[in-house]
N, C-alpha and C positions, 0 to 999 in steps of 0.2 A: 388719209395721211400722206404727205409728200415726203420724199427723201431729197434733201438738199445738201450740197457740199458746204461744209462749214467754212465761213470766212471770218477774218478778224473782226472783233467788236468795233474797232474804230472805223473800219470801212463800212460796216452796217449802219452806224450812226450817221456817217458823212453822206452816204447815198440816200438814207432816209430823209435827211434835211433837204437835199436837192429835189427829190421826188415830191415831197410835201409842198415845197415852195411852188413847184411847177403847176400844181393843181389847186392852189388856194386862190380865193378871190383877191384881186389887187386893190384892197380897200385902204390899207395903210401904206405909207412909203416903206421901202425895204428896211430902213434903219429903225422903224417904229414897231415892226411886227415882233411878237413875243413868242419864244419857243421854249420847249422843254422836251426831254426824252426820259422816260421812266422805265425801269425794268418791271416785268410782271411774271408771275410764276404760273405755270400751267401743267397739264398732263396730256400726253399723247393719246391717240385714239385707243391704244391697247390697254389704257387704264393702269399701267404699271410703270411707265417711264415719265419722269418729270422733265420739264423744259423751262428755259428762261427765254422770254421774248421781250421785245422792246416796243413801247408805244410812243410814237412821235406825235407831238401836238403843236399846233400853231394857233395863236389868237390874233385875229384881225379886227379892225373897227369898221362898223357899218353905220354911217350917219343917219340911215333911214329908221333906226330905232325899232327894228322888227325882231330883235333877238331875245334871248340867245339862240343862235342858229348853229347846229352841229352838222357837219358834212363829213362823210367817211370816204377816204381814199382806199379803195379795195383792189387796186391794180396788183395782180400777182406778178411782181417783177423783182427779181433778186431777193426773194424771201418774203414778199408781201403776202398778206392773208386776208381772205374774206372773213366776215364776222357775222354771228347769228343775231337774231332779233333780241335775245335776252342780253347779249354782250352790249348791244346798242342801248338797251334800256339801262344797263349799268352806267354807261357813259352819261346818259341823261340825268341820272341821279347824282353822278359825280359833278356835273356842271351846276346843278342846283345847290349842292353842298358847298362848292367852291365859291359861287357868287355870294352866298351868305357869309362865308369865312372872310372874304375881302371887303364886304360891305358894299357890294355893287348889285344893281338889278340885272346886269348882263344884257340889257336891251341893245347895246352897241356891239356886242360880241358876235363874231363868226369864228367858230372853233373847227379846225380841220384836224382829223384824227387818222393816223395810219398805224396799223398793227403790223410790226415786223416779226414774222414768226417762221419757223421751219415747217410748220403745218400750213397746208393750203386753206384750212378751215379752222376757226377758233370760236368757241362758244363758252357760255357761262358768264358770271358777273364778278368773279373773284379779282379781276384786274381793276375793278372800278375804284377801289380805295387808292391805289397807286395813281390812277389817272386823275383823281381829285387833287392829290398832292401835286402832281405835275402842273395842273391848271393854275393852282394857287402860286406855285413857284414861278411859273412863267409870268404871271401878272405882277408879282412882287419883285421879281428880278433876283430871286435866290437861286442857288445852284443845287442840283440833286447830288447827294453824296454817292460816289461810285461803288461803295462797299456795303450798301444797305438795300435790302429788298423788302417789299411789303405785299401781303396778300390779305384780302378781306372784301366783303361786300359793303359798299358805302350806302348809307341811307340819306335822303335829302336833308335831314337835320344834322348830318355830320357824324352820326354814330356808325361804328364799324361792326358788322355782324359776321357770324361764323362762315367758314367755307369747308369743303371736303378735301380729302386726299392730302392733308397737311404734311405727314411724314414724307411723302413722295416729293412734294414741292420744296420742302426744306432741304432735302438731300440734293435736289437739282440746283438750288441756290449755292449750297456748299461746294458742289463740284465746279460751279462757275466762279468760285473764288470770292463769293460774298462773305463778309465777316459777321454781318448781323441780319437777322430775318425778323421782321415785325409781323405778329400774328394777332388775330382777334382775341380779346380778353376771354379768359376761361377756356381757352383751347390749348393750353400748354400740355395738359394731360388729357388725351381724348381716347375714345374707344378704338381709334385707328392705330394708336401707338403712343408710347411715352417719348415726348420730344426731348426730354432731358438726356436720354441716352444718345439721341442723335447729336445733341449739342456737344456732348463729351467726345463722341466718336470723331466728329468733324472739327472740333475746336471752333465752334461757331456760337455766337450769342443769339438767343431767341428771346424776344421781348414782347410781352402782351401790350396791346394798345386798344383803347375803347373808342377814341374819337379821331376825327381828322386832324385836329390841332395837336394831339399827342403824337400821331404819326408824323406830322409835318416837322415838328421840332427834332425828331430823331432822324428823319430822312433827308433833310436839307441843311444847308449851311446856316440857316436862321438860328439853329439851336446851338451853335458854337459860341 
């Protein structure tokens, strides 16, 4: 676990976009690349402290039709994070779900992913559903709502499955001023704790979602 001085969210997102662009393949012209940044909820190595990190993604087009290709920018610069193999597997599942959602085969896609976190190392698959939403939003041109966070494991068919440490993650989102947290269906009341009490305490909405499309409508401007 690393300790990093907190910097404003706007600076994090701005620097993330710059770093991501610098390491992506120049396959599309600059005005044709598609970007999105999505919040993801995690837990520090101590297992007791929740964190909000941001995943920056870029979609480029490769005319060689060898995709979808996913490349990970793991440079630990200004809060960048290395990611585990299961985190990467979650991204692979997110890409499959996203291509199905937009009706593309993804053969022209080159997707560059950078995880911006206060931890030097990030693992697990709970960010995969948010990443799937980000990929679809980048492709469709919709904006990510700044007050909604999502946690859940995405399956290739677009189903969102359960995750652990939900109370810790919800509290982290509330502390970060998110107004709504989307969680997998049937996880509102779990053995780890009653989320309804957290919702009341923090004045935050907690909504269960079962699919990528449900999460997308709530997390992006498409649902307005």
